[in-house]
N, C-alpha and C positions, 0 to 999 in steps of 0.2 A: 413170812410164810408165802411161798410161791402160789400162783393161781392154781396149778395142778394139785398142790398139797392142801389147799383150802377145801372145805366141804363144798359140794355143788350148791349153786344157788337154788336149784330145784332137784329133789330126788324123790321119785315115785317108785314104790316097790310092790309088786304083786297086785296091781290094781285090777279088780274085777267089778264090772257093772252090768247088771241085767235089766232088761225091760220086758217083763213077762217071760216068754220063752226065748226071746232074742238075747244073746250074749254079745254086747257091744265091745267090751274089753274083757279079756280072759288072762289074768295074771300078768299084766303089762308092767315092764320096767322101763323107766325113762329118767335120765339125768342130764341137766344142762348147767353150765358154769357161768359165773360172771365174766364179762369181757369177751364172750363168744357169741356168734350167731349160730343158732342150732335149728336145722330144718327138720320138720316132721312130715314124712311122706307116706303114701300108701294109696291103694285103690279107693274109689268111692265106697263107703260102708266099711272101711277097714278099722274104724274106731278112733280116728284122729281127733275129731271135734268132741267126741264124748270124753276122751282123755283130758283134753284141755278144759272142758266144762267141769270136770272133777277138780282140776287144779284151781279154777277160778271160783269154786264154791257154788256153782249152779247145780251140780249133782253131788250126792254123797256116795262114796264107793261102797259096794257091798262088802268087799274085803280089800286089804292092802293098806299101805301107809304113805303119807306125804310128809316130807321134811323140807323146810326152807332154811338155807344157810346152816344145815346140820341140826336144826331144832324141829322135832315132830310137831305137826299142827293138825287140827281138826276143824275144818271150816263148816260153819252152820249156814252161811249165806254168802253171797257175793261181797257184801260189805266187809266180812271178815277177811276175805282174800285181798280186797283193796287196802285194808288197814295193814296187811302184811307186806304191802309193796308190790302186789300183782295187778297188772292192768291188761285188758284184752281189747283189741280192735277187731270187731266181727266183720265178716264179709258184707253183711247188710247193716248199714249204719243206723245208729240209734239217736239221731239228732232231730231237733224240732225245727222245721223249716222256717217258721215265722219269727224265731228268736235270733239274736245276734250270736256271733261266735263266743263272746265273753259270757253271755247269758247261758248258753249251752254248757260251758265249762263249769259254771256255778250251779247249774241245775242239779238238785239232789244232794248238795253239800249241806251238812248240818250247821246250825248256828247262823243261818243267813237272815232270819227274821222275815218280815213281810216285804221288805224292800231290798232289792239287790244293788249293792254298791259295785259297779262294774269298772270304775276308773282304775283302781289298783290292779285288778285282774287284766285289764287291757294292756297296761304297761308290762306286766309280768309275761303275758303271752307274746308281746312284741319281742321281749328279750329272749324268751325260749325259742321262738321261731327263728330269730337271727342266729342264735347259738347253734342250733341243730339243723339248719338248712330246711326249715319247715315253715317258712314265712306265709302268713295269711293275715288279712285285715281283721282284727278282733272286733271291729265295729260293724262289719258286714253281716247281713242276714244270711242264713244258711241257703235259702233258695237262690240267692244271687251268686253262689259259688259253683265252680265246676266240681265234678266228681272227685278229681284229684285233690282239690282244695278241701273238700269235705272230709276226705280221709286224713288230711293233715290235722284238721280240727280234732278228730277222734284221737289221734296220737298225742297231740298237745294236751288234750283233756286228761289222759291217764298220766302223762309226764307231770302235769301241774299238780296232780294228786300224789305225787311222790313215788310213782312206780319205779321199781328197780328191776323188775322182771316184766318184760313187754312181750305180749303174745299177739300175733297177727294171723288171721285166718284168710288165706288166699288174697294177700294184699295187692297183688298186681292184676287181678282178674278184670278190674274195671278201669285200668290205667292205660294210657298211650305208651308207646316205647320210651318217649322222652320222660314222661312222668315216672315210669317204672325205674329208669336209670337214676332219677333224682331221689326216689324213695330208697333205692339200694344204697346210695351214698349216705343218706341220712341214717339208715339202720347200721351201716358199718361204723359211722361216727359215734353212735350211741354205744355200740359194743366197745369201741376203743376207749370210751369214757368209763367203762366198768359195768355197764348194764348187761343183763342177760337177755338176749333177744331170741325168741322162739317164733318161727313162722311156719305155717302149713301151706304147702304148695303142691300143685300137680306139674308145674313147669320145671322139668329136671335141669334144663340148661341154666335157669336162673338159680336153682338150688346149688349147682356146682360152682357158679360164679360168685355167690354171696356167702354161702354157709361155711363154717369151720367144721362142724360135725353134722351128720345126717342120721336120724333114727328112722327105721322103716317098720311100719306096721302092715301085717297081712292077716285078714280075717280075724281081727280083734286081738292079735298077739304080736308082741315085738319080736322081729326076726333078726335084729342086729342094729348096732350103731357103727358107722364107718367114718373115717376121716375123708372129708370132701376132696382134699387134694390127692388122695390115694385111690380114688375110684373114678368111674366114668358113667355116662348116661345109660349105656347098655347094661352095665352091671347093676345099677340102681333099679332099672326097669325090671330086670330079672328077679331081683329080691322082692319087688312089689307084687308081681303077678305070679311068681313061682314057676316061670317058664321063659324060654327064649321068645322074644318078639321078632316077627318077620322084619327084615330091613325095609324101610319105607323109601320109595323113590322120591327124590326131592323135586323132580319135574315130571310132568306128564309127557308121554310120548305123543307128538302130534298125530292126529288121526289122518288117514289118507283122504285126499280130496277136499282139503280144508276150504279152498275158494268156492267150491260148489255146494257147500252145506245148505240145506234147506233152513230158512229163517224160521225160528220158533217164537222168539220174543223180540218185538220191536217197540221201543219206547221213543216217542218223537215229541220234542218240545215240552216235556212234562214239567208242570208246575204244581206245587201243593204247599199248604200251610202246615206249620207245626201245631203243637197242642196249645200254644199261647197266641195263636192267630198271626204269627209272623211267617214270612216266606221261608220254607225249608228246602224246596226244590225249585231251581231257577233255570228252566229250559234244558232239561236233561235229555240227551239222545244216547240210546244204547241199542245194540243188536246182538243177539245170541243165536247161534245156529244149532241144529241137531247134532248131538254128540260132542258138544263144545261146552266148556266151563269158563264163564266170565267171572273173575273175582272183582269185588268192589272193596277198595281200601279207603281209609280216611279216619281222621281223629273223630271220636264220638261227638255227635251233635252236628255233623255236617251234612245230614240228610239221608244217611244210610237207612235208618229205621223207617223214615217216611217213604223212601223208595220201595222198600219191601212191602209196606202196608198198602201203598197205592196199587202195586202190581197184583197183590192178592185180594184186593177188594175191601180191605179194612179201613182205608182212608180215601177220601174223595180228592180227585185231582181238580185243580182250578183251571187248568189249561193243558193242552197236549193230548196225546193218545197212547193207549196201551193195547197193542195188537198181539194176540197169542194164537199161533197156528193159523194166521190169516184172518182171525175173527177179532173185531174191535170189541174189547171187553172193558173199555174205559168206564169207570164208576159203576160197574156191575157188582152184584152182591158177592160175598165170599163163596156162597154156595154155587153160583153160576161159574165163578172162576175155577173152583175145584172140579166142577162137572166138565170143564174144558180140558182136564188132565193136568192141573197144576197141583203139585205137592208143596206144602209149606212147613218148614221147620222154623218156628218163630224164635225171637230173641229170648223170651221168657217162657220156658217150657210149661210151668205150672199156671201162670196167669193166662196164657193164650192157647197153649197146645194140649194140655191135659187137664183133667178135673181131679184134683187130689183126693177128694172125698169119695169118688167112685172107684169101683174095683177095676182090675186090669181088663177084664172082659168088656166092661162098658166102655172103657177108654179105647180098647182095640177096635171097636166097631163104630166109632164116632163118624168116620167118613162113609162107611158102607152099609149102615143099618137099614137104609131104605130099600135095598135091592136084594134079590135072591142070591145065594141061598140063606142069607142071614135073616130074612123076613119071609113070612107067608101071609100075604094079604096084610091085614092091619096088625098082625101079631109077630113078635120076634121068635125066631127058631132057636130055642135054647141049645139043643145038641149041636147044631151047625155053628153057633157062636162059640161053644166050648172047643170044638175042633179047630176053628179058625184061630182062636186066641192061643191055644196050645202050640199050634204051628208057628204063629207069629213070635211067641216067646222063645221057642226053640231055635228058629232060624236066625234070630237076632241076638242070641246069647243074653237074654234078659234073665238075670238071677233074681228069682222071687219064690216065696213059699208056695204060691199057687195063684190061679187066675182070680180067686176071690180076694186077694190082697188089695187094699186101697193103694192107688198109685202114689199118694203122698207119702207112703211109708217106704218107698224104694229109695235107694241112693240116687244121687243126681245122674250118675252115669247110666244106671239102669232105666231111669225115667227117660233119658235122652234116646237110648236104644229102642225103647218101646215106641216113642214118638216117631223116630225115623222108620222103624219097621212098619208102622201103620201107614205113614204118608207115602212110603215108597212101594207099598204093595200094589200090584196091578200095573206096573210099568207106566209111570206118569210121563207126560210129554215135556213138562217143565218142572224143575225142582228149584224152589226159592229157599235157600238155606242161610239162616242168620246166626252167626257164631255157633256152628253146630257142635263144636267140641269145647266150648267155654266151660271151665270149672269141672271137667271130667278127667279121670286118670288116664294113664298111658294105654292101659288095656282097652278101655272103652273108646279112646281116641282112635286106636288102631282099627277097631270094628267100624266106627262111624266113617272114617276115611275110606275103608274098603267098600262100604255100602254106597258111598257117593261115587267112587270110581266105577263100580259095577253099573250104576245107572247111566253114567256117561258112556261107558262101553256099549250099553244097550241102545244108545241113540238119544237119550234124554238131553235136553239143554239144561244147564245149571247156572243159576245166578247165585253166586256164593259171596256173602257179606261177612267179613271178619276183620277184627283188629289185630289178629295174629298173622304177621307177615310170613312166617314160615309155613303156616297153613295155606295161605293164599298161593305162595310159590309152589307148594307141593301139589295143589289140587286144581290150579287154574291154567288154561291155555293163554289167556290174556288177563291183565289187571287194569281196571279203570280206577282212577283216584277221584274222590269227591272232596271238594273244598268249598265251603259256604254254599252248598246246594248246587254246585256246577261240576261237570266233569272237566278237570283241569289237565288231564293227561291219561294216556293209555299206552301200556307197554306189553311186549311179549314176555311171558313168564320165563321162558328159556334164557333170556338175556338180561332180565331185571335183577336188581340187587337192593339190599336194605337201604343203602344211602340214597339211591335214586328215588325209591318210593317214599322215604322219609321226607325228602325235600318237597316232593309234590304234595304230601299230606300237610306240610307246613305252608303250602300256597306258593312255593318257589317254582315258577314255571319257566318255560323256554329252554329246558335242557335238551341236548341232542338225543334223538331216539325216542322222545316222548310225544311227538306230534301224533295225532290220531286222524285217521281218514274219515271224512264225512260220508254220508250215505251215498253221495254221488261219486265217491272215490277221490275227491280232492282233499288234500291234507288241511286240517283246521289248525291255525296257529294257536298255541296255548295261551298267548297273552291277549288274544283278541276276544272281544265279547261275542257270546253266542257260538 
């Protein structure tokens, strides 16, 4: 029997799942076969994760059927799905940091007794990792591993449990370009061995490069399954959002009078420690002018997060200066930095930017609740807050039932648009944006990029930190690369390419065109210290 003649590895028909008045899935059909990589795409809130949660036994559908290899199944729990050969790697890992790789793989397995025998599992994990290009030390503790290595542990764990259907939720969202390429090769190899690989992604370029088939969800409904080889990025985006997206310029047009720009942000000799007390920034020098966007590239863990936190007052500098608009704000409070006209779009929108349990109105006024017209003396002005919130939601295309909705109930894209709308309201002098479009769909990305461009056009300086090189190239005038806490190169976006930036991110310096000028105008050699 040929692969196409065999029943699908997964077949879901008419899946409907409601949460109160919210319909997450409305009669969704989805089918994926063994030996193929199948992508599931759609805007934030389209129902992708809910559908996969039904497949993995986390949720029970209100209506609809699920069949595995042609046999109807009814999962009462995730264990039933695991026993049926289904394994899912979630975007947020479920590993215990203090345990070893082997101990995490054994965790939750039945019949282990009080003492875990890890020696056999360690040998099996070594063999699995070698076979599938997912090598990781099974004796290492999770906290010692990089994010990419931790993801490999999650994949090896489900493979070790005999998964024949592998589901991954936004698998490359936390990976470097090199790690993402390695993961793609591993997933392709698993499919070639006969596994059914399903992955959720917002990155349409990687979907088209990796997937055999693509199923598109829109507002809780399936709008079609297409052959990846027979479609393109624009067609997929149109299916996802139900309209044509505006073409995005891949480079910013240089603004007039670039040499004479007023300096808004100046970072001189900046040093800071990371969370574990080790040096994270080692003498960073940067300058950003009014109406200019400086991109910061680098592999995760090379000081990008610490740089943003020091500039915005969330982390103390151990040496150096942060000057904003001519005012020395080194080690001043976040409130003082915000009062100086600094907008901050943090890396983790719910942990740092929004309060998930508060409603949209409360989140909308977090920056400005101390000043009129949102306050009258010691009291908040309810009507003014309602008008302000409604204007903010409408201007930034935040899709929500109403201003009383808790922020935590919004999709990631709508949370991010709410955050940007609040931070960018009132024409900030400096915008510090960290991964502004991470994990959001193409429609929300279009809105977020438009908002950042508008701020630049209005004269704001932008410090843009991102691991997405396409985003940096599209939104930055210049790109500086951080490696081990130092700026190892700076390039003009108009002439930069992925290869050049990738080499700098790996610490390969001394390339032509990557010397950066010092504050005195003298080029600084990339290989030199300081």
